[in-house]
LOLUMSE-210911 format. One record per residue (C-alpha): residue number from 1; residue in three letters; z, x, y. Coordinates in Angstrom, 3 decimals. Layout:
N
pt k=NUM	r=ALA	zz=Z	xx=X	yy=Y
...
! end
This chain:
338
pt k=1	r=UNK	zz=0.048	xx=-0.073	yy=-0.037
pt k=2	r=UNK	zz=-0.721	xx=1.330	yy=3.467
pt k=3	r=UNK	zz=2.951	xx=0.993	yy=4.657
pt k=4	r=UNK	zz=4.291	xx=2.925	yy=1.621
pt k=5	r=UNK	zz=1.724	xx=5.671	yy=2.135
pt k=6	r=UNK	zz=2.727	xx=6.164	yy=5.807
pt k=7	r=UNK	zz=6.379	xx=6.334	yy=4.850
pt k=8	r=UNK	zz=5.780	xx=8.957	yy=2.260
pt k=9	r=UNK	zz=3.945	xx=11.244	yy=4.631
pt k=10	r=UNK	zz=6.783	xx=10.879	yy=7.187
pt k=11	r=UNK	zz=9.384	xx=11.981	yy=4.564
pt k=12	r=UNK	zz=7.332	xx=15.014	yy=3.610
pt k=13	r=UNK	zz=6.886	xx=16.093	yy=7.234
pt k=14	r=UNK	zz=10.561	xx=15.789	yy=7.829
pt k=15	r=UNK	zz=11.481	xx=17.732	yy=4.629
pt k=16	r=UNK	zz=9.042	xx=20.583	yy=5.381
pt k=17	r=UNK	zz=9.863	xx=21.241	yy=8.974
pt k=18	r=UNK	zz=13.327	xx=22.581	yy=8.479
pt k=19	r=UNK	zz=11.993	xx=24.900	yy=5.674
pt k=20	r=UNK	zz=9.404	xx=26.435	yy=8.059
pt k=21	r=UNK	zz=12.116	xx=26.840	yy=10.696
pt k=22	r=UNK	zz=14.462	xx=28.534	yy=8.279
pt k=23	r=UNK	zz=11.793	xx=30.950	yy=6.931
pt k=24	r=UNK	zz=10.803	xx=31.980	yy=10.397
pt k=25	r=UNK	zz=14.450	xx=32.774	yy=11.316
pt k=26	r=UNK	zz=14.928	xx=34.770	yy=8.086
pt k=27	r=UNK	zz=12.009	xx=37.012	yy=8.712
pt k=28	r=UNK	zz=12.981	xx=37.686	yy=12.389
pt k=29	r=UNK	zz=16.484	xx=38.788	yy=11.116
pt k=30	r=UNK	zz=15.080	xx=41.345	yy=8.574
pt k=31	r=UNK	zz=12.815	xx=42.846	yy=11.237
pt k=32	r=UNK	zz=15.648	xx=43.322	yy=13.738
pt k=33	r=UNK	zz=17.902	xx=45.005	yy=11.077
pt k=34	r=UNK	zz=15.164	xx=47.482	yy=9.924
pt k=35	r=UNK	zz=14.575	xx=48.561	yy=13.625
pt k=36	r=UNK	zz=18.131	xx=48.683	yy=14.801
pt k=37	r=UNK	zz=18.213	xx=52.343	yy=15.467
pt k=38	r=UNK	zz=15.567	xx=54.178	yy=17.500
pt k=39	r=UNK	zz=15.486	xx=57.911	yy=17.896
pt k=40	r=UNK	zz=13.712	xx=60.050	yy=20.388
pt k=41	r=UNK	zz=13.455	xx=63.903	yy=20.448
pt k=42	r=UNK	zz=12.198	xx=66.887	yy=22.384
pt k=43	r=UNK	zz=11.678	xx=70.504	yy=21.086
pt k=44	r=UNK	zz=11.771	xx=73.427	yy=23.463
pt k=45	r=UNK	zz=8.931	xx=76.089	yy=23.021
pt k=46	r=UNK	zz=9.699	xx=79.030	yy=20.896
pt k=47	r=UNK	zz=8.743	xx=82.524	yy=22.393
pt k=48	r=UNK	zz=9.063	xx=85.669	yy=20.316
pt k=49	r=UNK	zz=8.293	xx=87.756	yy=23.279
pt k=50	r=UNK	zz=6.841	xx=91.144	yy=22.545
pt k=51	r=UNK	zz=6.028	xx=91.798	yy=18.954
pt k=52	r=UNK	zz=5.394	xx=95.372	yy=17.578
pt k=53	r=UNK	zz=3.196	xx=95.061	yy=14.502
pt k=54	r=UNK	zz=4.795	xx=98.033	yy=12.702
pt k=55	r=UNK	zz=8.258	xx=96.648	yy=13.143
pt k=56	r=UNK	zz=10.209	xx=95.065	yy=10.267
pt k=57	r=UNK	zz=10.465	xx=91.511	yy=11.822
pt k=58	r=UNK	zz=10.976	xx=89.712	yy=15.083
pt k=59	r=UNK	zz=13.288	xx=86.651	yy=15.484
pt k=60	r=UNK	zz=13.571	xx=83.876	yy=18.033
pt k=61	r=UNK	zz=14.997	xx=80.387	yy=18.446
pt k=62	r=UNK	zz=14.168	xx=76.969	yy=19.954
pt k=63	r=UNK	zz=16.274	xx=73.813	yy=20.424
pt k=64	r=UNK	zz=15.726	xx=70.221	yy=19.167
pt k=65	r=UNK	zz=17.412	xx=67.674	yy=21.470
pt k=66	r=UNK	zz=17.663	xx=64.029	yy=20.144
pt k=67	r=UNK	zz=19.110	xx=60.736	yy=21.095
pt k=68	r=UNK	zz=19.438	xx=57.748	yy=18.786
pt k=69	r=UNK	zz=20.245	xx=54.269	yy=20.232
pt k=70	r=UNK	zz=21.420	xx=51.249	yy=18.193
pt k=71	r=UNK	zz=19.988	xx=48.040	yy=19.604
pt k=72	r=UNK	zz=21.740	xx=45.764	yy=17.128
pt k=73	r=UNK	zz=24.951	xx=43.677	yy=17.797
pt k=74	r=UNK	zz=26.640	xx=45.279	yy=14.824
pt k=75	r=UNK	zz=27.592	xx=48.825	yy=13.656
pt k=76	r=UNK	zz=24.732	xx=50.665	yy=11.925
pt k=77	r=UNK	zz=24.723	xx=54.036	yy=10.013
pt k=78	r=UNK	zz=21.667	xx=56.057	yy=9.410
pt k=79	r=UNK	zz=20.170	xx=59.176	yy=7.968
pt k=80	r=UNK	zz=17.816	xx=60.728	yy=10.417
pt k=81	r=UNK	zz=15.171	xx=63.317	yy=9.377
pt k=82	r=UNK	zz=12.965	xx=65.520	yy=11.516
pt k=83	r=UNK	zz=9.882	xx=66.708	yy=9.871
pt k=84	r=UNK	zz=7.641	xx=69.677	yy=11.055
pt k=85	r=UNK	zz=4.317	xx=70.241	yy=9.242
pt k=86	r=UNK	zz=1.819	xx=72.927	yy=10.101
pt k=87	r=UNK	zz=-0.858	xx=72.697	yy=13.019
pt k=88	r=UNK	zz=-4.022	xx=71.243	yy=11.653
pt k=89	r=UNK	zz=-2.548	xx=70.920	yy=8.136
pt k=90	r=UNK	zz=-2.869	xx=74.654	yy=7.505
pt k=91	r=UNK	zz=-1.195	xx=75.953	yy=4.234
pt k=92	r=UNK	zz=0.803	xx=78.569	yy=6.134
pt k=93	r=UNK	zz=2.142	xx=78.894	yy=9.487
pt k=94	r=UNK	zz=0.137	xx=81.294	yy=11.775
pt k=95	r=UNK	zz=-0.355	xx=81.967	yy=15.414
pt k=96	r=UNK	zz=-3.846	xx=82.644	yy=16.491
pt k=97	r=UNK	zz=-5.603	xx=84.993	yy=18.970
pt k=98	r=UNK	zz=-9.151	xx=83.842	yy=18.952
pt k=99	r=UNK	zz=-10.482	xx=82.448	yy=15.624
pt k=100	r=UNK	zz=-10.069	xx=85.481	yy=13.229
pt k=101	r=UNK	zz=-6.817	xx=87.185	yy=14.483
pt k=102	r=UNK	zz=-3.701	xx=85.528	yy=12.839
pt k=103	r=UNK	zz=-0.025	xx=86.382	yy=13.110
pt k=104	r=UNK	zz=2.140	xx=85.147	yy=10.164
pt k=105	r=UNK	zz=5.611	xx=83.487	yy=10.945
pt k=106	r=UNK	zz=7.949	xx=80.902	yy=9.636
pt k=107	r=UNK	zz=10.335	xx=78.248	yy=11.024
pt k=108	r=UNK	zz=13.759	xx=77.808	yy=9.380
pt k=109	r=UNK	zz=16.789	xx=75.618	yy=9.574
pt k=110	r=UNK	zz=19.417	xx=78.239	yy=9.433
pt k=111	r=UNK	zz=20.190	xx=81.959	yy=10.068
pt k=112	r=UNK	zz=19.890	xx=84.337	yy=8.315
pt k=113	r=UNK	zz=16.613	xx=82.430	yy=7.476
pt k=114	r=UNK	zz=16.580	xx=80.820	yy=4.083
pt k=115	r=UNK	zz=15.709	xx=77.103	yy=4.305
pt k=116	r=UNK	zz=12.345	xx=76.427	yy=5.822
pt k=117	r=UNK	zz=12.096	xx=73.622	yy=8.344
pt k=118	r=UNK	zz=9.375	xx=71.567	yy=6.683
pt k=119	r=UNK	zz=8.176	xx=68.082	yy=6.372
pt k=120	r=UNK	zz=8.905	xx=65.339	yy=3.938
pt k=121	r=UNK	zz=5.074	xx=64.520	yy=4.145
pt k=122	r=UNK	zz=3.416	xx=67.894	yy=3.950
pt k=123	r=UNK	zz=4.077	xx=71.290	yy=2.536
pt k=124	r=UNK	zz=7.742	xx=72.355	yy=1.794
pt k=125	r=UNK	zz=9.614	xx=69.140	yy=1.423
pt k=126	r=UNK	zz=12.489	xx=70.259	yy=3.527
pt k=127	r=UNK	zz=12.824	xx=68.288	yy=6.784
pt k=128	r=UNK	zz=15.884	xx=68.839	yy=8.931
pt k=129	r=UNK	zz=18.321	xx=66.130	yy=7.813
pt k=130	r=UNK	zz=20.874	xx=65.188	yy=10.530
pt k=131	r=UNK	zz=24.384	xx=64.614	yy=9.134
pt k=132	r=UNK	zz=24.612	xx=60.831	yy=8.632
pt k=133	r=UNK	zz=25.522	xx=59.073	yy=11.851
pt k=134	r=UNK	zz=27.293	xx=55.841	yy=12.522
pt k=135	r=UNK	zz=26.588	xx=54.066	yy=15.928
pt k=136	r=UNK	zz=28.482	xx=51.055	yy=17.136
pt k=137	r=UNK	zz=26.770	xx=47.970	yy=18.424
pt k=138	r=UNK	zz=24.490	xx=48.731	yy=21.354
pt k=139	r=UNK	zz=25.705	xx=52.314	yy=21.456
pt k=140	r=UNK	zz=23.996	xx=55.602	yy=21.239
pt k=141	r=UNK	zz=24.407	xx=59.161	yy=19.658
pt k=142	r=UNK	zz=23.063	xx=62.419	yy=20.972
pt k=143	r=UNK	zz=22.792	xx=65.874	yy=19.565
pt k=144	r=UNK	zz=20.938	xx=69.229	yy=19.266
pt k=145	r=UNK	zz=19.773	xx=71.367	yy=16.438
pt k=146	r=UNK	zz=18.586	xx=75.019	yy=16.550
pt k=147	r=UNK	zz=15.291	xx=75.961	yy=15.016
pt k=148	r=UNK	zz=15.028	xx=79.648	yy=13.937
pt k=149	r=UNK	zz=11.767	xx=81.500	yy=13.827
pt k=150	r=UNK	zz=10.766	xx=84.800	yy=12.279
pt k=151	r=UNK	zz=7.542	xx=86.885	yy=12.640
pt k=152	r=UNK	zz=7.030	xx=88.830	yy=9.469
pt k=153	r=UNK	zz=7.078	xx=92.584	yy=9.907
pt k=154	r=UNK	zz=4.401	xx=95.231	yy=8.905
pt k=155	r=UNK	zz=1.425	xx=93.098	yy=10.019
pt k=156	r=UNK	zz=-0.410	xx=96.315	yy=11.085
pt k=157	r=UNK	zz=-3.927	xx=95.060	yy=11.209
pt k=158	r=UNK	zz=-3.242	xx=92.839	yy=14.229
pt k=159	r=UNK	zz=-5.048	xx=93.407	yy=17.442
pt k=160	r=UNK	zz=-2.880	xx=93.405	yy=20.649
pt k=161	r=UNK	zz=-2.806	xx=90.183	yy=22.602
pt k=162	r=UNK	zz=-1.240	xx=86.716	yy=23.039
pt k=163	r=UNK	zz=-0.915	xx=84.615	yy=19.822
pt k=164	r=UNK	zz=-0.043	xx=80.848	yy=19.951
pt k=165	r=UNK	zz=0.497	xx=77.927	yy=17.667
pt k=166	r=UNK	zz=0.518	xx=74.375	yy=19.113
pt k=167	r=UNK	zz=2.455	xx=71.598	yy=17.361
pt k=168	r=UNK	zz=1.105	xx=68.216	yy=18.424
pt k=169	r=UNK	zz=2.553	xx=64.805	yy=17.751
pt k=170	r=UNK	zz=0.488	xx=64.555	yy=14.617
pt k=171	r=UNK	zz=2.268	xx=67.614	yy=13.231
pt k=172	r=UNK	zz=5.919	xx=66.259	yy=13.551
pt k=173	r=UNK	zz=7.727	xx=63.072	yy=12.620
pt k=174	r=UNK	zz=10.993	xx=61.294	yy=12.946
pt k=175	r=UNK	zz=12.313	xx=58.835	yy=10.160
pt k=176	r=UNK	zz=15.456	xx=56.707	yy=10.207
pt k=177	r=UNK	zz=16.826	xx=55.224	yy=7.072
pt k=178	r=UNK	zz=19.641	xx=52.901	yy=8.091
pt k=179	r=UNK	zz=21.968	xx=50.033	yy=6.918
pt k=180	r=UNK	zz=24.643	xx=47.896	yy=8.521
pt k=181	r=UNK	zz=28.174	xx=49.273	yy=8.237
pt k=182	r=UNK	zz=29.708	xx=52.779	yy=8.175
pt k=183	r=UNK	zz=27.858	xx=54.147	yy=5.148
pt k=184	r=UNK	zz=24.489	xx=55.731	yy=5.689
pt k=185	r=UNK	zz=21.726	xx=55.774	yy=2.981
pt k=186	r=UNK	zz=21.478	xx=59.106	yy=1.118
pt k=187	r=UNK	zz=17.756	xx=59.760	yy=1.585
pt k=188	r=UNK	zz=15.190	xx=60.026	yy=4.364
pt k=189	r=UNK	zz=12.955	xx=56.967	yy=5.126
pt k=190	r=UNK	zz=9.366	xx=56.916	yy=4.163
pt k=191	r=UNK	zz=8.135	xx=55.127	yy=7.333
pt k=192	r=UNK	zz=7.961	xx=57.095	yy=10.623
pt k=193	r=UNK	zz=9.010	xx=56.040	yy=14.062
pt k=194	r=UNK	zz=6.645	xx=55.893	yy=16.934
pt k=195	r=UNK	zz=8.090	xx=58.885	yy=18.763
pt k=196	r=UNK	zz=7.310	xx=62.409	yy=17.845
pt k=197	r=UNK	zz=7.896	xx=65.753	yy=19.482
pt k=198	r=UNK	zz=5.575	xx=68.522	yy=20.419
pt k=199	r=UNK	zz=6.155	xx=72.196	yy=21.039
pt k=200	r=UNK	zz=4.448	xx=75.640	yy=21.203
pt k=201	r=UNK	zz=5.175	xx=78.843	yy=19.332
pt k=202	r=UNK	zz=3.948	xx=82.096	yy=21.157
pt k=203	r=UNK	zz=4.147	xx=85.914	yy=20.762
pt k=204	r=UNK	zz=2.514	xx=88.685	yy=22.425
pt k=205	r=UNK	zz=1.453	xx=91.608	yy=20.101
pt k=206	r=UNK	zz=1.991	xx=95.048	yy=21.849
pt k=207	r=UNK	zz=0.005	xx=98.189	yy=21.578
pt k=208	r=UNK	zz=1.895	xx=100.513	yy=19.274
pt k=209	r=UNK	zz=1.428	xx=103.957	yy=17.791
pt k=210	r=UNK	zz=3.829	xx=105.806	yy=15.383
pt k=211	r=UNK	zz=3.735	xx=109.287	yy=13.980
pt k=212	r=UNK	zz=4.810	xx=108.635	yy=10.352
pt k=213	r=UNK	zz=4.522	xx=112.137	yy=8.835
pt k=214	r=UNK	zz=4.318	xx=115.720	yy=10.078
pt k=215	r=UNK	zz=4.087	xx=118.566	yy=7.621
pt k=216	r=UNK	zz=4.176	xx=122.371	yy=7.987
pt k=217	r=UNK	zz=1.204	xx=124.664	yy=8.953
pt k=218	r=UNK	zz=2.038	xx=127.597	yy=6.700
pt k=219	r=UNK	zz=0.151	xx=130.867	yy=6.921
pt k=220	r=UNK	zz=1.823	xx=132.091	yy=3.732
pt k=221	r=UNK	zz=2.251	xx=135.654	yy=3.033
pt k=222	r=UNK	zz=0.066	xx=137.964	yy=5.198
pt k=223	r=UNK	zz=-0.220	xx=141.713	yy=4.924
pt k=224	r=UNK	zz=0.714	xx=143.356	yy=8.237
pt k=225	r=UNK	zz=-2.479	xx=144.212	yy=10.028
pt k=226	r=UNK	zz=-4.378	xx=143.678	yy=13.228
pt k=227	r=UNK	zz=-7.261	xx=141.513	yy=11.841
pt k=228	r=UNK	zz=-7.352	xx=137.861	yy=12.667
pt k=229	r=UNK	zz=-6.216	xx=135.361	yy=10.242
pt k=230	r=UNK	zz=-7.165	xx=131.592	yy=10.214
pt k=231	r=UNK	zz=-5.267	xx=129.014	yy=8.227
pt k=232	r=UNK	zz=-6.189	xx=125.388	yy=7.657
pt k=233	r=UNK	zz=-3.587	xx=122.645	yy=7.135
pt k=234	r=UNK	zz=-3.732	xx=119.881	yy=4.674
pt k=235	r=UNK	zz=-5.784	xx=116.748	yy=5.561
pt k=236	r=UNK	zz=-2.406	xx=114.832	yy=6.431
pt k=237	r=UNK	zz=-0.507	xx=117.351	yy=8.363
pt k=238	r=UNK	zz=0.048	xx=114.775	yy=11.094
pt k=239	r=UNK	zz=-0.190	xx=111.105	yy=10.226
pt k=240	r=UNK	zz=-0.600	xx=108.560	yy=12.969
pt k=241	r=UNK	zz=-0.552	xx=104.695	yy=12.673
pt k=242	r=UNK	zz=-1.835	xx=102.874	yy=15.773
pt k=243	r=UNK	zz=-2.570	xx=99.221	yy=16.457
pt k=244	r=UNK	zz=-5.994	xx=98.093	yy=15.513
pt k=245	r=UNK	zz=-8.668	xx=98.796	yy=18.020
pt k=246	r=UNK	zz=-6.475	xx=100.855	yy=20.348
pt k=247	r=UNK	zz=-7.764	xx=104.258	yy=21.515
pt k=248	r=UNK	zz=-5.417	xx=107.203	yy=21.507
pt k=249	r=UNK	zz=-5.339	xx=110.814	yy=22.241
pt k=250	r=UNK	zz=-3.365	xx=113.423	yy=20.534
pt k=251	r=UNK	zz=-2.085	xx=116.637	yy=22.197
pt k=252	r=UNK	zz=-0.194	xx=119.581	yy=20.734
pt k=253	r=UNK	zz=2.335	xx=121.724	yy=22.509
pt k=254	r=UNK	zz=3.905	xx=124.927	yy=21.073
pt k=255	r=UNK	zz=7.585	xx=125.501	yy=21.941
pt k=256	r=UNK	zz=6.644	xx=127.877	yy=24.854
pt k=257	r=UNK	zz=4.991	xx=124.907	yy=26.620
pt k=258	r=UNK	zz=1.535	xx=126.430	yy=26.784
pt k=259	r=UNK	zz=-0.910	xx=123.541	yy=27.282
pt k=260	r=UNK	zz=-3.845	xx=125.343	yy=25.707
pt k=261	r=UNK	zz=-2.257	xx=125.488	yy=22.300
pt k=262	r=UNK	zz=-1.404	xx=129.152	yy=22.413
pt k=263	r=UNK	zz=1.958	xx=129.591	yy=20.835
pt k=264	r=UNK	zz=4.314	xx=132.419	yy=19.610
pt k=265	r=UNK	zz=6.017	xx=132.660	yy=16.289
pt k=266	r=UNK	zz=9.422	xx=134.473	yy=16.307
pt k=267	r=UNK	zz=11.666	xx=136.145	yy=13.799
pt k=268	r=UNK	zz=15.359	xx=135.590	yy=14.397
pt k=269	r=UNK	zz=16.130	xx=139.169	yy=12.848
pt k=270	r=UNK	zz=14.091	xx=141.125	yy=15.358
pt k=271	r=UNK	zz=12.234	xx=140.809	yy=18.793
pt k=272	r=UNK	zz=8.757	xx=140.961	yy=17.358
pt k=273	r=UNK	zz=6.532	xx=137.932	yy=17.906
pt k=274	r=UNK	zz=3.258	xx=136.650	yy=16.286
pt k=275	r=UNK	zz=0.878	xx=134.908	yy=18.727
pt k=276	r=UNK	zz=-1.248	xx=131.972	yy=17.308
pt k=277	r=UNK	zz=-3.916	xx=129.582	yy=18.593
pt k=278	r=UNK	zz=-3.972	xx=125.869	yy=17.594
pt k=279	r=UNK	zz=-7.417	xx=124.428	yy=16.723
pt k=280	r=UNK	zz=-8.935	xx=121.124	yy=15.917
pt k=281	r=UNK	zz=-11.670	xx=122.409	yy=13.633
pt k=282	r=UNK	zz=-12.873	xx=125.361	yy=11.679
pt k=283	r=UNK	zz=-15.247	xx=126.469	yy=14.559
pt k=284	r=UNK	zz=-12.242	xx=127.280	yy=16.735
pt k=285	r=UNK	zz=-12.118	xx=124.334	yy=19.122
pt k=286	r=UNK	zz=-8.801	xx=124.688	yy=21.036
pt k=287	r=UNK	zz=-6.176	xx=121.886	yy=20.446
pt k=288	r=UNK	zz=-3.658	xx=121.805	yy=23.136
pt k=289	r=UNK	zz=-2.146	xx=119.317	yy=25.494
pt k=290	r=UNK	zz=-3.910	xx=120.164	yy=28.849
pt k=291	r=UNK	zz=-4.808	xx=117.001	yy=30.633
pt k=292	r=UNK	zz=-4.241	xx=114.860	yy=27.701
pt k=293	r=UNK	zz=-3.227	xx=111.260	yy=28.775
pt k=294	r=UNK	zz=-3.843	xx=107.701	yy=27.297
pt k=295	r=UNK	zz=-7.198	xx=107.659	yy=29.066
pt k=296	r=UNK	zz=-8.274	xx=111.291	yy=28.979
pt k=297	r=UNK	zz=-8.772	xx=113.466	yy=25.865
pt k=298	r=UNK	zz=-8.426	xx=116.775	yy=27.728
pt k=299	r=UNK	zz=-7.866	xx=119.461	yy=25.239
pt k=300	r=UNK	zz=-6.637	xx=117.047	yy=22.565
pt k=301	r=UNK	zz=-8.461	xx=114.946	yy=19.934
pt k=302	r=UNK	zz=-9.257	xx=111.280	yy=20.414
pt k=303	r=UNK	zz=-9.174	xx=108.478	yy=17.901
pt k=304	r=UNK	zz=-9.302	xx=104.638	yy=17.460
pt k=305	r=UNK	zz=-6.462	xx=102.751	yy=15.870
pt k=306	r=UNK	zz=-7.218	xx=100.880	yy=12.611
pt k=307	r=UNK	zz=-3.761	xx=99.390	yy=11.883
pt k=308	r=UNK	zz=-3.294	xx=101.843	yy=8.992
pt k=309	r=UNK	zz=-2.304	xx=105.439	yy=8.758
pt k=310	r=UNK	zz=-4.899	xx=108.126	yy=9.796
pt k=311	r=UNK	zz=-4.290	xx=111.780	yy=8.799
pt k=312	r=UNK	zz=-5.118	xx=114.778	yy=11.011
pt k=313	r=UNK	zz=-6.107	xx=118.342	yy=9.976
pt k=314	r=UNK	zz=-4.928	xx=121.203	yy=12.197
pt k=315	r=UNK	zz=-6.229	xx=124.776	yy=12.178
pt k=316	r=UNK	zz=-4.531	xx=127.804	yy=13.434
pt k=317	r=UNK	zz=-5.454	xx=131.427	yy=13.946
pt k=318	r=UNK	zz=-3.213	xx=134.511	yy=14.176
pt k=319	r=UNK	zz=-4.939	xx=137.389	yy=16.078
pt k=320	r=UNK	zz=-2.518	xx=140.076	yy=15.228
pt k=321	r=UNK	zz=0.110	xx=140.488	yy=12.440
pt k=322	r=UNK	zz=0.924	xx=144.098	yy=13.166
pt k=323	r=UNK	zz=4.681	xx=143.448	yy=13.333
pt k=324	r=UNK	zz=7.840	xx=144.092	yy=11.324
pt k=325	r=UNK	zz=7.916	xx=142.304	yy=7.940
pt k=326	r=UNK	zz=9.881	xx=138.988	yy=7.954
pt k=327	r=UNK	zz=9.590	xx=135.243	yy=8.324
pt k=328	r=UNK	zz=8.126	xx=134.051	yy=11.749
pt k=329	r=UNK	zz=7.977	xx=130.438	yy=12.760
pt k=330	r=UNK	zz=7.592	xx=128.023	yy=15.784
pt k=331	r=UNK	zz=7.934	xx=124.379	yy=16.523
pt k=332	r=UNK	zz=4.922	xx=122.368	yy=17.670
pt k=333	r=UNK	zz=5.385	xx=119.005	yy=19.506
pt k=334	r=UNK	zz=2.801	xx=116.251	yy=18.693
pt k=335	r=UNK	zz=2.045	xx=113.927	yy=21.719
pt k=336	r=UNK	zz=0.400	xx=110.625	yy=20.967
pt k=337	r=UNK	zz=-0.929	xx=108.958	yy=24.096
pt k=338	r=UNK	zz=-2.151	xx=105.315	yy=24.048
! end
């Protein structure tokens, strides 16, 4: 009957209306609870300053500052995790100078470094986990955390210059896993918040040269005579390691300060002396320290750094050995100018 049909429709509408209203209210309540705490953060830039490629290592720090706000009308506890990946999704952390020159480094949560500051989404699954926090209704919590950085040592093939690594917002993440009450969840959340933090890591690789080995130029046993004697050192009498691509000039100075490489060997038991001349090759080219600077070879020898050790051969000539028998010696100073 028409009247009965109309009555049934009215009853169904009346019964369904409260159901839709209750469902909508329930969803709104879940959304609010999941988004009760919102965290923001900033990270200061990390500067290693001057890095010497032949050094063992170089350390630095940066500071993460964060603030978490509870927008709910009840107490909420949370586990907050800060993830840092690697710029561009690279497999290792490297600063760059141009496209081919890379400086290896790592970021850590502690010092001495042992726990890498990583990301729960990429690479080492070791994000920084803030000690569980409890925030009262409509309250906030602020804190800081130190990030430690280390440039690995002995990266001798690096060319001098400025190296940088830029972390954008796509390389970092903040997750908040929360629940009502005073007990926080035991793990990081899987969904990220809208806010991330960017920062820069930077270092300047400095020109560096090191004299790693100096041997002895030994004439051995010579019969007393007035005839000249020439001796050649081993190929690695002087070992020098300089930064890749760096020109350097080597000068030699006998103990008497003669800038033309003309020295005198002495015997502590008598007053006789044995003059000698330092040379850079078998043809007798003088090797001294006259006018030898970082930009001028003078009477020295010039080389280009390769980042690895380079050995030098030294020659010397004794013009007159007509002296009393005994041991004669002198000390030569090696000057590396770069």
